[in-house]
C-alpha positions in Angstrom: -35.2 3.5 -21.3 -35.6 1.9 -17.8 -33.2 2.2 -15.2 -31.4 -1.0 -14.2 -32.4 -2.3 -11.0 -30.5 -0.8 -8.1 -28.4 -3.9 -6.0 -29.0 -3.1 -2.4 -25.6 -3.8 -0.2 -27.3 -4.6 2.9 -26.9 -8.5 1.7 -23.7 -7.8 1.0 -23.0 -6.5 4.0 -24.9 -9.6 6.4 -22.9 -11.9 4.2 -19.2 -10.4 4.9 -20.5 -9.7 9.0 -21.6 -13.4 8.9 -17.9 -14.7 7.8 -16.1 -12.1 10.4 -18.3 -13.5 13.6 -17.8 -17.6 11.6 -13.8 -17.1 11.5 -13.6 -15.0 15.3 -15.0 -17.8 16.4 -12.9 -20.4 14.7 -9.9 -18.5 16.2 -11.3 -18.7 19.4 -11.6 -22.5 19.2 -8.6 -22.7 18.1 -6.8 -20.4 20.7 -8.2 -22.7 23.6 -7.2 -26.0 21.3 -3.6 -25.0 21.2 -3.9 -24.3 25.3 -5.8 -27.8 25.7 -3.7 -29.8 22.7 0.2 -31.7 23.2 1.7 -34.5 24.4 -0.8 -34.7 27.3 -4.2 -33.6 26.7 -5.6 -31.1 29.8 -9.2 -30.8 29.9 -10.8 -27.5 29.1 -11.9 -27.1 32.6 -8.7 -27.0 33.9 -7.1 -24.7 31.4 -9.2 -22.5 32.2 -8.9 -22.5 35.6 -5.4 -22.4 35.5 -5.5 -19.5 33.5 -7.7 -17.6 36.0 -5.6 -19.1 39.2 -8.3 -21.7 40.6 -8.3 -24.8 41.7 -6.1 -26.9 38.5 -2.8 -29.3 39.1 -0.1 -27.9 39.8 1.5 -29.8 36.4 -1.8 -28.8 34.7 -0.5 -25.0 35.8 3.2 -25.1 34.3 1.7 -27.0 31.0 -0.4 -24.1 30.6 1.0 -20.9 32.2 4.9 -22.5 31.4 4.4 -23.8 28.0 1.5 -23.6 25.9 0.7 -19.8 26.5 3.4 -18.2 25.0 3.2 -20.3 22.2 -0.2 -20.0 21.7 0.8 -15.6 21.9 3.3 -16.2 19.4 1.3 -17.5 17.4 -1.5 -15.3 16.9 0.8 -12.8 16.7 3.3 -14.4 13.9 0.0 -15.7 11.8 -1.3 -11.8 12.3 1.4 -10.2 11.5 2.3 -12.5 8.6 -1.3 -12.4 7.6 -1.9 -8.8 7.2 2.0 -8.2 5.7 0.8 -10.3 2.9 -2.8 -8.5 2.3 -0.9 -5.3 2.0 2.3 -6.7 -0.6 -0.9 -8.1 -2.5 -2.6 -4.8 -2.6 1.4 -3.1 -3.2 2.3 -4.8 -6.0 -0.9 -5.4 -7.3 -0.5 -9.4 -7.8 -2.4 -12.2 -6.1 0.5 -14.7 -5.4 3.0 -12.2 -3.6 3.7 -13.1 0.3 6.0 -10.3 2.6 9.1 -13.1 1.3 8.7 -11.1 -2.2 9.9 -8.0 -0.1 13.1 -9.7 1.2 11.9 -10.2 4.8 13.3 -14.0 5.1 16.8 -13.4 3.0 17.6 -10.3 5.2 16.3 -12.1 8.5 18.2 -15.8 7.6 21.9 -13.2 6.7 21.9 -11.0 10.0 21.3 -14.3 11.6 24.1 -15.9 9.9 26.3 -12.7 10.2 25.7 -13.2 14.0 26.5 -16.6 14.6 29.1 -17.3 11.9 31.0 -13.8 12.1 30.1 -12.6 16.1 29.4 -16.2 17.6 26.3 -16.2 18.7 24.7 -18.9 19.7 21.4 -18.1 22.1 18.3 -17.6 19.9 17.4 -15.0 22.5 19.9 -12.4 21.6 20.1 -13.8 17.7 16.3 -12.8 17.0 17.3 -9.0 17.7 19.4 -10.1 14.6 16.8 -11.3 12.7 14.6 -8.7 13.4 17.7 -6.0 11.9 17.8 -8.2 8.8 14.4 -7.9 8.3 14.6 -4.0 8.9 17.3 -3.7 6.6 16.3 -5.7 3.6 13.0 -4.5 3.5 13.7 -1.1 3.5 17.0 -1.6 0.8 14.2 -3.2 -1.0 11.7 -0.5 -1.2 14.9 2.5 -1.3 15.9 0.5 -4.7 12.6 -0.3 -6.0 11.9 4.0 -6.1 14.7 5.0 -7.7 13.8 6.5 -11.0 11.1 8.3 -12.7 8.7 4.7 -12.5 10.0 4.8 -8.6 7.9 2.9 -6.4 5.4 1.1 -9.1 4.9 -2.4 -8.6 7.5 -4.1 -11.2 10.0 -2.3 -9.9 9.0 -3.3 -6.0 9.2 -6.8 -6.9 12.4 -7.0 -9.5 14.4 -5.0 -6.8 12.6 -8.1 -4.1 13.6 -10.7 -6.0 17.0 -9.7 -6.7 18.0 -7.8 -2.9 16.7 -11.3 -2.2 18.5 -13.5 -3.9 21.8 -11.8 -3.2 21.3 -11.9 0.1 20.5 -15.8 0.0 23.3 -16.8 -1.9 25.8 -14.7 0.6 24.3 -16.6 3.5 25.0 -20.0 1.5 28.8 -19.3 1.7 28.6 -18.1 5.5 26.9 -21.7 6.2 29.0 -23.6 3.8 31.9 -22.1 5.6 31.4 -22.1 9.6 30.0 -25.8 10.8 28.6 -24.0 13.7 26.8 -21.6 12.0 25.0 -24.0 10.6 24.2 -26.1 13.4 23.1 -23.2 15.5 20.7 -21.5 12.0 19.3 -24.9 12.0 16.5 -24.1 15.3 15.7 -20.6 13.9 15.4 -21.9 10.2 12.5 -24.8 10.5 10.0 -21.9 11.4 9.0 -23.1 15.1 6.9 -22.1 17.5 8.4 -24.6 20.4 11.4 -22.4 21.7 10.0 -19.4 22.2 10.0 -17.7 25.5 8.2 -14.6 26.9 12.0 -12.6 26.7 11.3 -12.3 23.4 7.6 -12.0 22.9 7.9 -8.7 25.1 10.4 -7.4 22.4 9.5 -8.2 19.6 5.4 -7.7 20.0 5.7 -3.7 20.1 7.0 -3.8 16.4 4.6 -6.2 15.8 1.6 -4.0 16.7 2.4 -0.8 15.5 3.1 -2.5 12.2 -0.4 -3.9 12.6 -2.0 -0.6 13.6 -0.5 1.3 9.8 -2.3 -1.9 8.2 -5.2 -0.7 9.7 -4.7 3.0 8.5 -3.9 2.5 5.3 -6.3 -0.6 4.1 -8.4 2.0 2.8 -6.2 4.0 0.9 -4.6 1.1 -0.7 -7.8 -0.7 -1.7 -8.2 2.6 -4.4 -4.7 0.9 -5.2 -6.3 -1.9 -7.1 -7.7 0.3 -9.8 -4.4 1.9 -11.0 -2.9 4.8 -10.5 -4.3 7.3 -11.8 -8.1 6.3 -10.5 -7.1 6.1 -7.2 -5.6 9.7 -7.2 -8.4 10.5 -8.4 -10.5 8.9 -5.5 -7.8 10.9 -3.4 -5.6 8.0 -2.8 -2.0 10.1 -1.7 0.5 7.2 -3.6 3.3 7.8 -1.8 2.3 7.8 1.7 0.2 4.8 1.1 3.2 2.5 -0.2 5.8 4.0 2.3 3.3 3.4 5.3 2.2 0.0 3.6 5.8 -0.8 3.0 6.4 0.4 6.8 3.3 -2.3 8.0 5.3 -4.8 6.0 8.8 -4.3 7.3 7.5 -4.2 11.4 4.9 -6.8 10.7 7.0 -9.8 9.0 10.0 -8.6 10.1 8.8 -9.1 13.9 7.0 -12.3 13.0 10.0 -14.0 11.7 12.8 -12.8 14.1 10.0 -14.6 16.5 8.6 -17.7 14.9 11.4 -18.1 12.3 10.5 -18.2 8.1 7.2 -19.8 7.9 5.8 -19.6 4.6 2.4 -19.5 3.0 0.6 -17.9 5.3 0.6 -14.6 4.2 -0.4 -16.3 0.7 -3.5 -18.1 1.9 -5.1 -16.2 4.1 -5.5 -13.5 2.3 -7.1 -15.4 -0.6 -9.6 -16.8 1.5 -10.5 -14.0 2.7 -11.0 -12.3 -0.6 -13.0 -15.6 -1.9 -15.4 -15.1 1.5 -15.7 -11.5 1.6 -14.8 -10.3 -2.4 -12.3 -7.3 -2.9 -12.5 -4.9 -0.4 -9.4 -4.0 1.1 -10.3 -3.1 4.5 -12.9 -6.6 5.1 -10.2 -8.4 3.2 -7.7 -7.4 5.8 -10.2 -7.2 8.8 -11.0 -11.4 8.1 -7.0 -12.0 7.6 -6.6 -10.5 10.9 -8.3 -13.7 12.3 -7.8 -16.3 9.9 -4.0 -16.4 9.3 -3.2 -16.9 13.3 -6.2 -19.5 13.1 -3.7 -21.4 10.2 -0.2 -21.2 11.9 -1.9 -22.3 15.5 -3.6 -25.6 13.9 -0.7 -25.9 12.3 1.5 -25.7 15.2 -1.3 -28.1 16.9 -1.5 -30.6 15.0 2.3 -30.4 14.3 2.5 -31.1 18.3 0.9 -34.2 18.3 1.7 -35.7 14.2 5.1 -37.5 14.7 5.2 -38.3 18.8 7.5 -38.3 21.0 8.9 -35.2 18.7 7.5 -32.5 17.1 6.7 -31.1 13.5 7.1 -27.5 13.2 4.5 -25.4 12.0 6.3 -24.2 8.8 6.2 -28.3 7.4 2.8 -28.0 7.9 2.2 -24.3 6.2 4.2 -25.9 3.7 2.6 -29.0 3.4 -0.8 -27.1 3.1 0.4 -23.7 1.1 2.0 -25.7 -2.0 -0.8 -26.8 -3.5 -2.7 -23.9 -2.7 -0.6 -21.8 -4.5 -0.2 -24.6 -7.9 -4.2 -23.9 -7.7 -3.6 -20.2 -8.1 -1.2 -19.8 -10.2 -3.3 -22.3 -12.2 -6.5 -20.3 -12.1 -7.7 -17.1 -14.4 -8.7 -15.4 -11.9 -4.6 -15.0 -10.7 -3.5 -12.6 -13.3 -4.3 -10.2 -11.4 -6.8 -8.0 -8.0 
């Protein structure tokens, strides 16, 4: 009986490398566009001159360095954090329609911001960003603890159910606080719309370490997370340490999504869209999916921010509005696909 032909992995590796290079190049162009495009367009050569201390005009230096550079850095950090968080959550829950909000990140952050504003009378975004980060950490930790109780603790179904229940409770309490305190509602609006327009360097410096640690944990968990897609029994047979992988994955999601939500507010659909596009480009390989997602997701966030700056002059549309406008049809399409039943 003849043996089946051996399929070389080299063509597949070549396609993945081409996809990665193309996505990284697209991200580089988007970063440049984020520095050049706005209410006042700046020539790319002048942008480079402003960044390197050349002969750019004082107006261009103030615009590029003072206004657009922090929101560009924040957009890249937020996008990478949300995208990688989505890839990890989809791998942990084996649910291709999952995103970081499934673990209660957004609900926890909003709840703590409501407490900060409504109870402690905090009105400065630079201050309640810390409350948002603490709320995201607390909510994700609570979901993981609740979902880990019992004989089947830590299973994907239990984590999903715990996240939905915990998030619903926190969202309800947050609504009560907002309705009972008009000041809380007014102060939270600027953060809840999910925008990069008012981000400052101190806010970036405060949240970037947690996001970078989370990104490092995501890199460490990428390969064992790919084994979980085959089921717990086969993953163990392949040498994956299930408990360690899940704890590390949840920690990475907590740090990355918590930092991103605290910095820019709840920006939805990025953690859902980017991993799916990456999976379409490179196939069901978790390390490659996460590598492409790390470049695709910042591109999505920055592109949404750029379009928002020029779509409704003289004002701006928040990035979250644009990601929702694109992400909602994508979600509907994914839900209708038969392949969306599993990873």
